[in-house]
N, C-alpha and C positions, 0 to 999 in steps of 0.2 A: 409170175402168175398172181393176179390180184385176188383178194378174198372177196367173196360175195356175202351180202347180209341176208340173213333169214328173219330179221326183225319184222314183226307185223306192222303194217302201215295203218296208222290211226284213221278213223273216218270222221274226224272233227279237227277244226283248226286248233293249232297249238295256243296255249296261254302264254308260254315262254319258250325261247330257244336261245342257244348260244351261237354267236357269230362264228363261222368256221366249221359248223356241223352241217351235215346233209339233212335237209328238212323235207319231209314228205307227208302228205295226207290225201285222202280221197274225199270227194264230195259227190254224193248221190242226190240228184234232184229229180223227183218223179215226173215233174211237168216239163223238164228240159233235158233231153237226151243229148249226149255228147256227139251223136251222129248229125244232129241238126243245129246245135248251139255251140258257141264258144264261151269260155269262162276265163275271166281275168280278175286277179286280186290287185287292188291298188292299196299300197301301204304309205301312210303319211306320218311323219314324226320328225326326229332329228335329221333323217335322210328321207328321200323319196325313192320308192322302187315299186315295180310292178312285176307280177308273176302270172304268166299265161299258162293255163292248165292244158294237159293233153288228154286225149280220149283214153279210157280204161274200161273197155266194154261199153256199157251205156252210161257209166259214171265218168268222173273226171279225176285225173291224178294231178295234184298240185305239187311241184317240187322245186327246190333250190339246191343247186350243187354246193359242195363245201366252199368252193372258190366264190360262188355268187353270194353266199351268206356271209363270207368273210369281209366282203366289201361294204356291208351294212353297219352303220354306226350303232353303238348301244343306245338304249333308251326305250321309252314307251311309244308305241305306234298305234294309230287307229287304222283299221282296214275296212274295205268294202269289197265284196265279191259280186261281180256283175256278169250276167249272161247276155249275149247278143247274138242275133241270127246273122247269117253270112252276108246279107246286104246291109246290115246295121240299121234296119228300119225299126227293129224292136230291141229294147234293152231293159233288163229288169235287175234290181238289186236282190241278191239271194243270200247274202251273208254280210254281217257287220259285226265288228268287235274290236277288241283291244289285244295287243300282244306286247310283252316286254322282251327285248332282246338284250342278252348279257354279252359282255365283251369276251373275245377269245383271249384266254390268259397268256397264251404265247405271245400276244402282241401288246400286252400291258406293260408299261414302263414301271420302274421303281417309283414309290410314292403314291401308287394307286390307292385310293380310299375305298376299301371293300365294305365298310360299314354303311348301313342305311343312314339317311339323315336323322331318323328318330334315335338310332343308337348313338350317333355322334352327339346329338343334343343331350341325351341322357348322360353320356360320359362326361360332357363338359359341365353339366349341372352338378353331378356328383363330385367332380374335382373342385369346383368352386365351394360347395358346401363343406368339403373336407380340407379346404384351404391348401390345396396342392396343385392348383390349375396352372397349366402352361400358358404362355402368352397367346397362343392360338386358341386355346379353350376359352380364355377370358374374352376374346374378341368374337367367339362364335355368336352369330345372331340367330335368334329364333324368329323366323319370318312372321309368324302370326302375332308375336308380341311387338315386332318392329324394333327391336333393340338387342344389344349384346347381353350375355349373361353377367358381365362385369357390372352393369348398371341396374341389376335387379336386387331388390331387397329380399330378406329371408322368407317372408310370406309368399312373394311371387315365385321365388325359386322353388318353394315347397309345392305350390300349385303345379308348376311346370314339371317338377319331378314326378308327381303322381301321373300326370298326363302322359309323359314319355315312358314311364314304367309300363303303363297299360298298352301303349302303342307297340313298344318293343316286345312285350309278351304276346300281343296279337301276331306280330310278324314272325316270331319264333314258333308259335303254334301253327301258322300257316305253312312254314318250312317243314315242320314235322309231318303235317297232314299231306303235304305234297309228296313226301318221301313214303307215304303209307304208314307212318309211325303214329302211334297214339300219343297226343301231347300229355297224357296222364291226368293228373288232378289240377291241371292249369285252369284257372278261372280267368276268363278274359272280360274285362269291364271296359265299356266305352265311355270316354269323357269328352265333352265338347270343350272347345277353346275357352280358357278362363276369361 
């Protein structure tokens, strides 16, 4: 006998989800009843997939099964939600946004890089400054600079160090906030590319 979930279904599109999880949300549209309109979400990113909503009273239930979400590649996706009437003579965009899909850890091979690009950059710069960099850290290219850390002088390394320290601090604060935790006395400063 299978267990049933009593988790509350959110009424807003997710900002993130993990491939392999069951994903559900409801969408209430005051001008578009599920009795008269259909709703479909189109996702575009590393993969392409569409999700057709079902009626849930006068609202819509959008759902991906665990098996369906497992088929989706990780990455950042843009989505549009559109309603259309039964003869498709009218169509309206009712939702747009972005979602990040994380990989299912059960399907990740060894060697998976779990750090963000900002954290990888910060670690590479610190290793070069401390004269303990591995070959791969020396070859790490900072895209905005257009070259590897091996070819940067001390002043340029110091500028990028500050930039990536702030970026990693911002990422870590966002993770804490997402968990509902207070990032404490963390001060996040934004720097533009040097």
